[in-house]
C-alpha positions as CSV (number, residue, x, y, z in Angstrom):
1,X,-14.2,-30.2,2.5
2,X,-14.4,-31.1,-1.1
3,X,-13.5,-28.0,-3.7
4,X,-16.1,-28.0,-6.9
5,X,-16.2,-25.3,-9.1
6,X,-19.8,-23.5,-10.5
7,X,-18.7,-21.8,-13.3
8,X,-22.3,-19.3,-14.3
9,X,-22.1,-19.6,-10.3
10,X,-23.7,-15.7,-9.6
11,X,-26.8,-16.6,-12.3
12,X,-30.4,-18.2,-11.9
13,X,-29.0,-22.0,-11.3
14,X,-25.6,-21.8,-10.2
15,X,-26.7,-19.2,-6.6
16,X,-29.7,-21.8,-6.1
17,X,-26.4,-25.0,-6.2
18,X,-23.9,-23.1,-4.9
19,X,-25.8,-22.8,-2.0
20,X,-27.0,-26.4,-2.3
21,X,-23.5,-27.4,-2.2
22,X,-22.9,-25.3,1.1
23,X,-25.7,-27.2,2.5
24,X,-24.0,-30.8,1.8
25,X,-20.2,-30.0,3.3
26,X,-19.2,-29.1,0.2
27,X,-16.7,-25.7,-0.8
28,X,-18.2,-24.0,-4.1
29,X,-15.8,-21.9,-5.7
30,X,-17.8,-19.7,-8.0
31,X,-16.4,-18.5,-11.9
32,X,-18.8,-15.4,-12.9
33,X,-18.1,-12.5,-14.9
34,X,-21.1,-11.3,-14.3
35,X,-22.2,-10.6,-18.1
36,X,-25.2,-11.8,-17.1
37,X,-25.6,-11.9,-13.6
38,X,-25.1,-9.9,-10.7
39,X,-22.4,-9.8,-8.2
40,X,-25.0,-8.5,-5.5
41,X,-25.7,-11.9,-5.9
42,X,-22.3,-13.2,-4.0
43,X,-23.9,-11.3,-0.7
44,X,-26.9,-13.0,-0.9
45,X,-25.6,-15.9,-1.3
46,X,-22.8,-15.6,2.1
47,X,-26.6,-13.8,3.8
48,X,-28.1,-18.3,3.6
49,X,-24.9,-20.0,4.1
50,X,-23.7,-17.6,6.6
51,X,-20.1,-17.1,4.9
52,X,-19.3,-14.9,1.3
53,X,-17.7,-18.6,-0.9
54,X,-14.5,-18.0,-2.6
55,X,-15.5,-15.4,-6.0
56,X,-13.2,-15.5,-9.3
57,X,-13.5,-13.1,-12.1
58,X,-13.1,-13.3,-15.4
59,X,-14.2,-15.5,-19.2
60,X,-14.2,-18.9,-18.8
61,X,-12.9,-18.4,-22.9
62,X,-10.2,-17.5,-20.7
63,X,-8.2,-20.6,-21.5
64,X,-4.9,-18.6,-18.9
65,X,-7.4,-18.0,-16.4
66,X,-8.6,-21.1,-16.0
67,X,-5.5,-22.6,-15.6
68,X,-4.2,-20.2,-12.8
69,X,-7.7,-21.1,-10.3
70,X,-6.6,-24.5,-10.9
71,X,-3.3,-24.2,-9.9
72,X,-4.0,-22.4,-6.5
73,X,-7.8,-24.5,-6.0
74,X,-8.1,-28.2,-5.5
75,X,-10.9,-28.7,-7.2
76,X,-12.2,-31.9,-7.4
77,X,-15.3,-31.3,-10.3
78,X,-16.7,-28.4,-12.0
79,X,-20.7,-28.0,-12.5
80,X,-20.4,-25.9,-15.9
81,X,-23.1,-23.7,-16.0
82,X,-22.0,-20.7,-17.3
83,X,-23.2,-20.0,-21.3
84,X,-25.4,-17.4,-22.3
85,X,-29.3,-19.2,-22.9
86,X,-32.4,-16.5,-24.7
87,X,-34.5,-17.9,-27.2
88,X,-35.2,-15.3,-28.4
89,X,-31.8,-13.4,-28.0
90,X,-30.0,-16.5,-29.5
91,X,-32.0,-15.7,-33.0
92,X,-31.2,-12.1,-33.3
93,X,-27.8,-12.8,-31.6
94,X,-25.7,-16.1,-33.4
95,X,-23.1,-15.2,-33.2
96,X,-22.1,-14.5,-29.9
97,X,-24.1,-17.8,-28.6
98,X,-21.3,-20.3,-30.4
99,X,-18.4,-18.0,-29.6
100,X,-19.1,-18.4,-25.7
101,X,-20.6,-21.9,-24.8
102,X,-18.9,-23.3,-27.3
103,X,-15.6,-21.7,-27.2
104,X,-16.8,-21.2,-23.4
105,X,-16.9,-25.7,-22.9
106,X,-13.8,-25.6,-24.8
107,X,-11.3,-23.9,-22.8
108,X,-13.2,-25.5,-19.3
109,X,-11.8,-29.0,-20.7
110,X,-8.5,-28.4,-21.8
111,X,-7.7,-27.0,-19.1
112,X,-9.3,-29.4,-16.7
113,X,-8.0,-32.0,-19.1
114,X,-4.4,-30.2,-18.1
115,X,-5.4,-29.9,-15.0
116,X,-6.5,-33.4,-14.0
117,X,-10.0,-33.2,-13.1
118,X,-12.1,-35.6,-14.5
119,X,-15.5,-34.9,-13.2
120,X,-18.3,-32.4,-15.1
121,X,-21.4,-31.7,-14.7
122,X,-23.0,-30.3,-18.2
123,X,-25.9,-27.9,-18.0
124,X,-27.8,-29.1,-20.9
125,X,-30.9,-28.5,-22.0
126,X,-35.1,-30.1,-23.3
127,X,-34.6,-27.1,-26.2
128,X,-32.0,-30.5,-27.4
129,X,-35.4,-32.8,-28.3
130,X,-36.8,-29.3,-30.5
131,X,-40.5,-30.4,-31.9
132,X,-39.8,-33.8,-30.8
133,X,-43.3,-36.3,-32.3
134,X,-43.7,-38.0,-29.0
135,X,-44.4,-37.1,-26.0
136,X,-42.7,-36.8,-23.2
137,X,-38.7,-37.1,-23.9
138,X,-37.2,-39.6,-22.2
139,X,-32.5,-39.6,-22.8
140,X,-33.3,-42.4,-25.8
141,X,-35.5,-39.8,-28.0
142,X,-34.3,-39.0,-30.6
143,X,-32.6,-34.6,-31.3
144,X,-34.7,-33.7,-34.4
145,X,-33.8,-29.7,-35.8
146,X,-32.5,-26.6,-33.2
147,X,-35.1,-24.5,-33.4
148,X,-32.7,-21.8,-32.3
149,X,-28.8,-21.2,-31.9
150,X,-29.2,-21.5,-28.1
151,X,-30.5,-24.9,-28.4
152,X,-27.7,-25.7,-31.5
153,X,-25.2,-25.3,-28.9
154,X,-26.5,-27.6,-26.4
155,X,-26.2,-30.0,-29.1
156,X,-22.5,-29.0,-30.0
157,X,-21.5,-29.1,-26.0
158,X,-23.5,-32.7,-25.4
159,X,-21.2,-34.0,-28.2
160,X,-17.9,-32.4,-27.5
161,X,-18.4,-34.0,-24.1
162,X,-19.4,-37.7,-25.7
163,X,-16.7,-37.0,-27.7
164,X,-13.9,-36.3,-24.8
165,X,-15.5,-39.0,-22.4
166,X,-14.5,-41.8,-25.5
167,X,-11.1,-41.0,-25.3
168,X,-10.6,-40.0,-22.4
169,X,-11.0,-43.0,-20.2
170,X,-10.5,-40.5,-17.5
171,X,-13.8,-37.9,-17.9
172,X,-16.7,-38.8,-15.8
173,X,-19.3,-36.5,-17.9
174,X,-22.9,-36.3,-15.7
175,X,-25.0,-33.8,-18.3
176,X,-28.5,-32.9,-17.2
177,X,-31.2,-31.5,-19.7
178,X,-33.4,-30.1,-17.5
179,X,-36.9,-28.4,-18.3
180,X,-38.0,-24.8,-16.9
181,X,-37.4,-23.4,-14.5
182,X,-38.8,-21.6,-12.2
183,X,-39.5,-20.0,-8.5
184,X,-36.8,-18.8,-6.1
185,X,-34.6,-19.5,-2.3
186,X,-37.5,-20.7,0.5
187,X,-35.4,-17.6,1.9
188,X,-36.4,-14.7,-0.9
189,X,-32.9,-13.7,-1.1
190,X,-32.1,-15.2,-3.6
191,X,-34.1,-16.4,-7.5
192,X,-34.1,-15.2,-10.9
193,X,-33.5,-12.4,-11.5
194,X,-32.8,-11.3,-15.5
195,X,-31.6,-8.6,-16.7
196,X,-32.8,-6.2,-18.5
197,X,-36.5,-7.4,-20.6
198,X,-36.4,-10.7,-18.9
199,X,-37.0,-14.0,-21.9
200,X,-38.6,-16.6,-19.5
201,X,-42.6,-16.4,-19.0
202,X,-42.5,-16.8,-15.4
203,X,-40.2,-13.7,-14.2
204,X,-41.7,-11.0,-17.3
205,X,-45.1,-13.0,-15.4
206,X,-44.7,-11.6,-12.0
207,X,-43.5,-8.2,-12.9
208,X,-46.2,-6.9,-15.1
209,X,-48.1,-8.4,-11.8
210,X,-46.0,-6.3,-9.4
211,X,-46.4,-3.6,-12.8
212,X,-42.8,-2.7,-13.2
213,X,-44.6,-4.9,-16.9
214,X,-47.1,-3.1,-18.7
215,X,-48.5,-5.8,-19.9
216,X,-47.5,-9.8,-20.1
217,X,-48.2,-10.9,-24.3
218,X,-48.2,-15.1,-24.6
219,X,-46.6,-16.0,-28.2
220,X,-49.4,-17.8,-29.7
221,X,-53.4,-19.3,-29.1
222,X,-52.9,-21.1,-32.5
223,X,-51.0,-24.5,-31.6
224,X,-52.0,-27.6,-31.4
225,X,-52.3,-27.9,-27.2
226,X,-55.6,-27.9,-25.8
227,X,-55.9,-24.7,-24.7
228,X,-53.7,-23.4,-27.6
229,X,-50.6,-22.5,-26.2
230,X,-47.3,-23.5,-24.8
231,X,-46.9,-26.4,-23.0
232,X,-44.1,-26.6,-20.7
233,X,-42.1,-29.3,-18.3
234,X,-41.8,-26.4,-14.8
235,X,-39.3,-27.0,-12.6
236,X,-38.5,-25.6,-9.3
237,X,-35.1,-24.2,-9.5
238,X,-34.1,-26.1,-5.5
239,X,-34.9,-29.0,-6.7
240,X,-32.5,-29.0,-9.8
241,X,-29.8,-27.4,-7.9
242,X,-30.3,-30.8,-5.8
243,X,-29.6,-32.9,-8.8
244,X,-26.0,-31.0,-9.8
245,X,-25.4,-32.0,-6.0
246,X,-26.6,-35.1,-6.6
247,X,-24.6,-36.1,-9.6
248,X,-21.5,-34.5,-8.7
249,X,-21.9,-36.4,-5.0
250,X,-22.1,-39.8,-8.6
251,X,-19.1,-39.1,-10.0
252,X,-16.6,-38.4,-7.0
253,X,-18.5,-41.3,-4.4
254,X,-18.0,-44.3,-7.5
255,X,-14.6,-44.3,-8.5
256,X,-15.0,-47.0,-11.0
257,X,-17.6,-44.4,-12.8
258,X,-16.4,-43.1,-16.5
259,X,-18.2,-42.2,-19.5
260,X,-20.9,-39.9,-20.2
261,X,-24.7,-39.9,-18.5
262,X,-26.8,-37.9,-19.5
263,X,-30.3,-37.4,-16.9
264,X,-33.6,-35.7,-18.1
265,X,-34.5,-33.5,-14.9
266,X,-37.9,-32.6,-15.1
267,X,-41.6,-34.1,-13.6
268,X,-43.5,-35.9,-15.4
269,X,-46.0,-33.1,-16.6
270,X,-46.8,-30.7,-18.7
271,X,-47.8,-27.1,-18.5
272,X,-49.7,-24.2,-20.7
273,X,-48.8,-20.9,-20.8
274,X,-53.0,-19.7,-19.6
275,X,-52.2,-22.7,-17.4
276,X,-50.0,-20.6,-16.0
277,X,-50.8,-17.4,-16.0
278,X,-54.6,-19.4,-14.0
279,X,-52.2,-20.7,-11.3
280,X,-51.1,-17.3,-10.1
281,X,-53.5,-15.0,-10.6
282,X,-54.9,-18.9,-8.0
283,X,-52.1,-18.9,-5.3
284,X,-51.4,-15.4,-4.9
285,X,-54.4,-13.3,-5.7
286,X,-52.8,-11.0,-8.4
287,X,-55.1,-10.5,-11.5
288,X,-52.5,-10.8,-14.5
289,X,-52.8,-7.8,-17.9
290,X,-51.7,-10.1,-21.2
291,X,-52.0,-10.7,-24.1
292,X,-52.3,-13.0,-27.3
293,X,-49.3,-11.9,-29.6
294,X,-47.4,-13.2,-32.9
295,X,-45.6,-17.0,-32.5
296,X,-42.2,-16.4,-31.3
297,X,-39.8,-17.5,-33.1
298,X,-37.1,-20.9,-32.0
299,X,-40.2,-21.3,-29.5
300,X,-40.9,-25.5,-30.2
301,X,-44.9,-26.1,-29.4
302,X,-44.7,-28.7,-26.4
303,X,-41.5,-30.7,-24.7
304,X,-41.9,-32.5,-21.2
305,X,-39.9,-35.0,-19.7
306,X,-39.8,-38.4,-18.8
307,X,-37.7,-38.8,-15.1
308,X,-37.5,-42.6,-14.8
309,X,-33.9,-42.2,-15.4
310,X,-33.0,-40.0,-12.9
311,X,-35.6,-40.9,-10.9
312,X,-33.9,-44.8,-10.3
313,X,-30.3,-44.5,-11.4
314,X,-29.0,-41.1,-10.7
315,X,-32.1,-41.8,-7.2
316,X,-33.2,-38.1,-7.8
317,X,-37.0,-36.8,-7.3
318,X,-38.7,-33.1,-8.0
319,X,-40.6,-31.9,-4.7
320,X,-42.4,-29.1,-6.0
321,X,-45.5,-28.4,-8.0
322,X,-46.5,-26.0,-9.8
323,X,-48.5,-23.6,-7.2
324,X,-45.3,-24.0,-5.0
325,X,-43.8,-22.6,-7.5
326,X,-45.2,-20.0,-8.7
327,X,-45.7,-18.8,-5.3
328,X,-42.3,-18.8,-4.7
329,X,-41.2,-16.5,-7.8
330,X,-43.9,-14.3,-6.2
331,X,-42.5,-13.7,-3.1
332,X,-39.2,-13.1,-4.9
333,X,-40.2,-10.7,-7.2
334,X,-42.4,-8.8,-3.5
335,X,-39.1,-9.5,-1.9
336,X,-37.3,-6.7,-4.6
337,X,-39.7,-4.2,-4.3
338,X,-39.3,-4.2,-0.7
339,X,-36.2,-3.9,-0.9
340,X,-36.5,-0.8,-3.6
341,X,-38.9,0.6,-1.7
């Protein structure tokens, strides 16, 4: 059984990927300092997979601690999630995003090189495309000026990984540019659990529907889109987790594979904010109290994926539609409420 280090493995996408790795026959080892996650998720993961994964609690920027981990564990590959990810927060606190997201990646890559670990899957983002002039975007679409410090850290991360792969012909890198993850595990045991006020649409929507938030604000309805609200490509988190498993398998099973590969991970369909609200109300029967607000700094107007490369080269395809995503997100929210009552 091969050990896969998952940095940020107690976060939203990380926790689902840990479960998917276990189900695929890997031994996931978690690195997470809980700066943007809950330690409770270790027990939640254990409840799903029937055992408690090995967990290290330190900052990924701590290179000495990384070296100690790599010396202790026989790591076959790394999936790197550990990063701050809120667009709005990055506008207000840019230095913390550059420090955490860029320094963390550099520390990881330096430690991997010193310990001769050759495989890494990078958590990138569709935000690197900025306000792309044409939709859908594919891997060859030129990246535009980043609309937020968060997006810029992902552009920088891709550049660093590409340069590292060119310099070290033993290094295998797969960067997954994924779009807007949502939904929850079918068990409703793990899901998106932002600390504090959610910055993403769907958890704020479900918390509003549950009465935790008074009102959902839709940031702008005067964009050049069919209903005036921003358009995104929403992807179920379990589909996204499976893409990471397929990527790590691709590296480990293709001994001659080397260099830097890049894939869009989305559904290939754009949905507006209002469309999400309407479909949520349809599948749950719950009305959402929302209002229209001003545009939010850092938001791009629209972006959705051309996924042909991931489908054909990576051998991955999304399976869940928006109704399934929103229903599972609501089931997770209801499970949280039931646990608290």
